[in-house]
MIMAR-886298 format. One line per 8 residues: for each residue x, y, z of C-alpha. Coordinates in steps of 0.02 Angstrom, whole numbers. Last residue first. Example, Ala and Ser with C-alpha at 12.3 -4.5 7.8 and 13.67 -1.06 7.14 Angstrom:
REM MIMAR-886298
684:-53:357 | 615:-225:390
//
This chain:
REM MIMAR-886298
5075:5188:5569 | 5100:5365:5632 | 5206:5416:5483 | 5068:5362:5364 | 4939:5468:5453 | 5056:5618:5456 | 5085:5604:5268 | 4898:5588:5239
4863:5745:5339 | 5002:5840:5249 | 4937:5787:5078 | 4763:5851:5117 | 4838:6013:5183 | 4938:6037:5022 | 4772:6039:4930 | 4718:5927:4788
4613:6010:4653 | 4440:5941:4618 | 4421:5823:4470 | 4425:5825:4281 | 4522:5695:4181 | 4518:5694:3991 | 4707:5699:3969 | 4736:5822:4113
4642:5885:4266 | 4672:5750:4397 | 4855:5732:4342 | 4885:5919:4364 | 4801:5921:4535 | 4909:5771:4578 | 5071:5862:4539 | 5019:6024:4623
4968:5934:4783 | 5127:5829:4779 | 5236:5984:4764 | 5137:6075:4900 | 5161:5931:5022 | 5346:5930:4981 | 5427:5806:4862 | 5597:5726:4898
5572:5603:5041 | 5387:5573:5014 | 5417:5514:4836 | 5400:5329:4873 | 5445:5209:4734 | 5319:5121:4620 | 5319:4933:4600 | 5273:4804:4470
5202:4637:4529 | 5282:4482:4455 | 5174:4326:4470 | 5041:4379:4343 | 4929:4228:4309 | 4966:4148:4478 | 4936:4317:4559 | 5043:4458:4627
4984:4620:4704 | 5056:4785:4648 | 5192:4866:4750 | 5164:5043:4809 | 5252:5204:4851 | 5223:5288:5017 | 5194:5470:4973 | 5143:5452:4790
5037:5299:4829 | 4952:5384:4977 | 4907:5540:4878 | 4837:5427:4741 | 4728:5336:4866 | 4668:5491:4961 | 4611:5587:4806 | 4427:5591:4855
4295:5634:4724 | 4367:5502:4610 | 4438:5562:4444 | 4608:5478:4468 | 4519:5319:4524 | 4408:5321:4369 | 4550:5348:4245 | 4528:5466:4097
4717:5469:4075 | 4812:5394:4220 | 4840:5220:4146 | 4928:5109:4270 | 5108:5050:4242 | 5139:4866:4203 | 4975:4780:4152 | 4956:4903:4005
5092:5038:3996 | 5038:5212:4050 | 4920:5320:3948 | 4960:5479:4043 | 5009:5576:3887 | 5193:5593:3936 | 5206:5408:3981 | 5158:5330:4151
5333:5259:4174 | 5449:5395:4106 | 5314:5527:4130 | 5314:5523:4320 | 5457:5620:4400 | 5517:5756:4281 | 5368:5772:4163 | 5249:5759:4310
5340:5891:4411 | 5341:6013:4267 | 5156:5980:4234 | 5114:6010:4416 | 5192:6183:4416 | 5099:6233:4259 | 4936:6158:4324 | 4952:6254:4487
4986:6415:4392 | 4828:6390:4286 | 4879:6387:4103 | 4807:6214:4069 | 4637:6269:4133 | 4565:6172:4278 | 4445:6038:4223 | 4256:6068:4210
4156:5946:4314 | 4076:5788:4245 | 3899:5765:4306 | 3873:5586:4353 | 3718:5480:4326 | 3726:5301:4383 | 3718:5146:4274 | 3730:4975:4353
3717:4847:4212 | 3904:4839:4186 | 3924:4781:4365 | 3805:4634:4338 | 3887:4573:4178 | 4060:4588:4257 | 4004:4489:4410 | 3934:4353:4297
4098:4347:4200 | 4196:4324:4360 | 4076:4185:4411 | 4095:4095:4244 | 4284:4112:4255 | 4286:4022:4421 | 4354:4123:4564 | 4534:4090:4616
4604:4258:4561 | 4458:4337:4656 | 4508:4282:4831 | 4676:4294:4915 | 4780:4386:4785 | 4635:4485:4711 | 4572:4539:4882 | 4749:4584:4937
4773:4691:4782 | 4607:4774:4821 | 4665:4818:4996 | 4812:4918:4927 | 4842:4903:4741 | 4761:4825:4589 | 4832:4880:4422 | 4731:4987:4300
4674:5022:4124 | 4744:4888:4008 | 4716:4755:4141 | 4792:4705:4307 | 4758:4601:4463 | 4759:4438:4365 | 4585:4365:4382 | 4492:4518:4449
4573:4634:4322 | 4551:4511:4179 | 4367:4486:4218 | 4336:4674:4227 | 4425:4704:4061 | 4326:4561:3983 | 4163:4644:4034 | 4223:4801:3947
4293:4950:4039 | 4253:5126:3980 | 4097:5140:4087 | 4188:5074:4240 | 4163:5221:4357 | 4219:5402:4385 | 4209:5469:4207 | 4055:5372:4151
3962:5262:4274 | 3951:5074:4246 | 3968:5044:4433 | 4135:5009:4516 | 4161:5180:4597 | 4331:5174:4679 | 4388:5107:4848 | 4484:5257:4910
4621:5209:5031 | 4668:5268:5206 | 4583:5124:5294 | 4427:5132:5185 | 4355:5276:5087 | 4204:5237:4980 | 4154:5220:4798 | 3990:5228:4702
3953:5045:4737 | 3780:5088:4805 | 3776:5273:4846 | 3595:5321:4879 | 3577:5188:5013 | 3727:5251:5108 | 3802:5095:5185 | 3817:5100:5374
3968:5167:5467 | 3885:5279:5595 | 3909:5441:5498 | 3853:5365:5334 | 3963:5257:5225 | 4009:5262:5042 | 3992:5096:4946 | 4148:5017:4873
4222:4941:5031 | 4081:4844:5113 | 3986:4860:4950 | 4090:4722:4874 | 4024:4594:4998 | 4089:4456:4880 | 3977:4329:4968 | 3820:4436:4957
3789:4591:4852 | 3926:4559:4724 | 3905:4370:4720 | 3714:4369:4715 | 3711:4509:4586 | 3831:4412:4475 | 3726:4254:4489 | 3570:4356:4452
3650:4429:4295 | 3701:4255:4236 | 3527:4183:4265 | 3457:4324:4160 | 3350:4465:4228 | 3161:4486:4231 | 3140:4356:4368 | 3253:4455:4484
3330:4332:4605 | 3299:4357:4792 | 3454:4362:4899 | 3422:4299:5074 | 3351:4416:5206 | 3391:4536:5347 | 3393:4723:5318 | 3525:4816:5417
3565:5002:5424 | 3450:5100:5539 | 3377:4962:5648 | 3543:4871:5642 | 3637:5021:5709 | 3508:5046:5847 | 3530:4867:5904 | 3718:4886:5883
3723:5010:6026 | 3700:4866:6147 | 3873:4806:6097 | 3963:4925:6213 | 4140:4931:6144 | 4095:5091:6051 | 4079:5187:6214 | 4219:5156:6259
4367:5102:6153 | 4355:4959:6028 | 4466:4805:6047 | 4324:4680:6033 | 4391:4520:5955 | 4476:4447:6107 | 4558:4301:6020 | 4607:4138:6107
4704:4025:5990 | 4684:3836:5998 | 4684:3780:5817 | 4567:3652:5741 | 4626:3595:5567 | 4492:3625:5436 | 4343:3509:5414 | 4215:3600:5520
4250:3757:5419 | 4212:3659:5260 | 4047:3590:5322 | 3995:3764:5379 | 4033:3835:5207 | 3924:3699:5130 | 3781:3734:5249 | 3800:3921:5218
3782:3889:5032 | 3618:3795:5062 | 3555:3930:5179 | 3577:4056:5041 | 3692:4205:5062 | 3597:4371:5068 | 3628:4392:5255 | 3811:4390:5208
3800:4571:5148 | 3737:4653:5308 | 3833:4513:5396 | 3995:4599:5345 | 4097:4556:5502 | 4159:4734:5522 | 3972:4752:5553 | 3997:4719:5740
3923:4559:5809 | 3772:4556:5923 | 3787:4443:6073 | 3676:4290:6076 | 3806:4172:6147 | 3830:4091:5977 | 3859:4261:5897 | 3721:4354:5805
3754:4445:5641 | 3583:4401:5571 | 3608:4290:5418 | 3789:4238:5436 | 3794:4230:5625 | 3622:4153:5641 | 3669:4020:5513 | 3824:3979:5614
3724:3953:5773 | 3600:3850:5673 | 3743:3742:5608 | 3788:3703:5786 | 3934:3782:5877 | 4043:3688:5998 | 4195:3684:5885 | 4180:3868:5839
4351:3925:5900 | 4435:3957:6067 | 4372:3809:6169 | 4301:3681:6047 | 4430:3713:5909 | 4332:3699:5747 | 4427:3843:5665 | 4338:4010:5659
4458:4109:5770 | 4388:4285:5763 | 4455:4433:5665 | 4514:4572:5781 | 4430:4740:5799 | 4512:4911:5804 | 4438:5082:5830 | 4286:5186:5780
4335:5228:5601 | 4374:5042:5579 | 4539:4949:5569 | 4529:4760:5565 | 4677:4676:5649 | 4690:4492:5603 | 4690:4383:5759 | 4601:4231:5691
4646:4047:5678 | 4566:4037:5504 | 4715:3947:5427 | 4865:3932:5541 | 4978:4085:5565 | 5113:4154:5450 | 5011:4307:5404 | 4852:4313:5509
4703:4215:5446 | 4525:4266:5494 | 4498:4436:5413 | 4571:4411:5239 | 4558:4221:5248 | 4368:4228:5233 | 4377:4301:5058 | 4190:4267:5035
4215:4188:4864 | 4360:4088:4935 | 4253:4027:5080 | 4122:3978:4952 | 4254:3877:4859 | 4300:3782:5017 | 4116:3755:5053 | 4091:3670:4885
4241:3560:4925 | 4164:3518:5094 | 3997:3472:5014 | 4083:3368:4881 | 4176:3269:5013 | 4020:3244:5118 | 3906:3179:4980 | 3794:3301:4889
3667:3406:4983 | 3477:3425:4984 | 3429:3547:5120 | 3310:3448:5231 | 3313:3571:5374 | 3504:3571:5389 | 3499:3552:5576 | 3458:3367:5577
3573:3333:5429 | 3729:3399:5510 | 3792:3243:5596 | 3743:3135:5448 | 3841:3243:5328 | 3997:3231:5433 | 3979:3043:5452 | 3963:3024:5264
4117:3131:5230 | 4225:3035:5352 | 4268:3124:5510 | 4376:3272:5559 | 4431:3295:5380 | 4616:3327:5350 | 4663:3494:5268 | 4691:3483:5080
//
């Protein structure tokens, strides 16, 4: 545990004036509660660079408009948040305002964090004040003109941001409300899993229906058939978030990082609450007709699959639970955008590791010996076999992804 700056009682006393009479436990318990809240919010993902001190900032955050860097949120008084008050922090979480009044960019997911209760923010603030201060100057705004002009965020907020704490639904259970609070707020799941409009805001008609992020497709995580989690049980969801794998899928890309750094450490009761909430979100989806098995593209793709893929993913696409992902009737395979599976075939992938599953299986890259047309045929076959039905993949889509990977 990181050393406290003061004793627990002194810490609580210093904050009490700005806490507006929020009832809190003693200082140690408050800090430990805040540590868990930081885990729920996956704060390390954006604020801790690999090999660098905790929360010292500098993590590159890729956006469609350019790059931002995660801020230093240690209590360093010069380069961190050491001179902030709790009210400054509350304004950041609830409104996206920095201490100097400047509007933050929504790469800091204040559109979700606004739902976090003041009481939880107080605990998180206590924890951040207790970590080791690190002097590390970070210029967070790396965006090109005109996106580096923060004044534009006023219009963005007007169109995309609704301020306010989470309000429980009296007609739902306590467990459901806890799950909704975590998904909508601290977990900020919609930041990745909700499709975005042209200016990067959440599409209000697409909550958790899947969105593209940094060259990956964050899949539909609602209880929608064919493209969502309708086939998954609550226990399947809990296992996936706890271990990074279940009988259907294995976490990869940004989701593997989220499991490694955050969800594997969530309490089982919170994981169950999230599962209950997600399973309650039903969306309609019209399943398309798959390509016929005798289509020339399907014939070519089948040959490639049998030669390159069937040994691990099995001839019928069922895979091997927790080792090789199931491709048959798989939500990610059926997603409207095939960017994730194109990326995995081109670049290969290693699954994330967790305390419960410390050995992550890997898939090799096929970019060196499969052409763009080969990969397009292969993935079109996978997306239209064993109960799957999704648009064909074009060689042009593969080419664009190959070029993007080569430029990284």
